[in-house]
C-alpha positions in Angstrom: 92.4 109.2 107.5 95.0 111.0 105.4 95.2 113.9 107.8 95.7 111.5 110.7 98.5 109.7 108.8 100.1 113.1 108.0 100.0 114.1 111.7 101.5 110.8 112.8 104.3 111.1 110.2 104.9 114.7 111.3 105.1 113.7 115.0 107.4 110.8 114.2 109.6 113.1 112.1 109.9 115.7 114.8 110.6 113.1 117.5 113.3 111.5 115.3 114.9 114.9 114.6 114.9 115.7 118.3 116.7 112.4 119.0 119.3 113.0 116.3 119.9 116.6 117.5 120.4 115.3 121.1 123.0 112.8 119.9 124.8 115.4 117.8 124.9 117.8 120.7 126.3 115.1 123.0 129.0 114.2 120.4 129.9 117.9 120.0 130.2 118.3 123.8 132.5 115.2 124.1 134.6 116.4 121.2 135.0 119.8 122.7 135.9 118.4 126.1 138.6 116.1 124.5 140.1 118.9 122.5 140.1 121.2 125.5 142.0 118.6 127.5 144.6 118.3 124.7 145.1 122.0 124.2 145.3 122.6 128.0 148.0 119.9 128.2 149.9 121.2 125.2 149.9 124.7 126.7 151.0 123.6 130.1 154.6 124.6 130.7 155.4 121.7 133.1 157.8 119.0 132.0 155.9 116.1 130.5 152.5 117.8 130.5 152.0 117.3 126.7 152.7 113.5 127.0 150.3 113.3 130.0 147.6 115.1 127.9 148.1 112.6 125.1 148.0 109.6 127.4 144.8 111.0 129.0 143.3 111.4 125.5 144.2 107.8 124.6 142.4 106.7 127.8 139.3 108.7 126.9 139.3 107.5 123.3 139.4 103.9 124.6 136.6 104.6 127.1 134.4 106.2 124.5 135.0 103.5 121.9 136.2 105.9 119.2 137.8 104.0 116.4 141.4 105.2 115.8 144.2 104.3 113.4 147.8 105.4 113.7 149.7 105.6 110.4 153.3 106.1 109.5 154.6 108.7 107.0 153.6 106.5 104.1 150.1 106.4 105.4 150.3 102.7 106.1 148.3 101.7 109.2 150.6 100.7 112.1 148.1 100.4 115.0 144.4 100.6 115.6 142.2 101.0 118.6 138.5 100.2 119.1 138.0 98.5 115.8 137.2 94.8 115.7 138.2 92.4 113.0 135.4 90.0 113.9 132.6 90.1 116.4 135.2 90.1 119.2 135.7 93.7 120.2 139.2 95.2 120.4 140.9 92.0 119.3 144.6 92.6 118.9 146.3 91.9 115.6 150.0 91.6 115.2 151.4 94.1 112.6 152.9 92.4 109.6 150.9 89.2 109.9 148.5 88.1 107.1 145.5 89.0 109.4 147.0 92.5 109.9 147.2 93.0 106.2 143.7 91.8 105.6 142.5 93.9 108.5 144.1 97.2 107.4 143.1 96.9 103.7 139.3 96.7 104.5 
């Protein structure tokens, strides 16, 4: 009985580790792809290539659902993307409003 429980626990542990490793590998692949696109755009000598690369990155970040916050030089949040205030995904909040203040201080 104890040996069976140990085998079951071992099998579950290996299965879980495999799933976690697969997710980490996929995340690393996506991150590498995103960074590759940015560096390719920044190294492109054409006029406006850097801006195009950043716009492409913003589209990819939105598509992947990666939470993002843009701050000013005083590290105060000015804009966010893919972060919901409530259960409504990607709800827009007006900067400077009371809801914005509560939203950025969480």
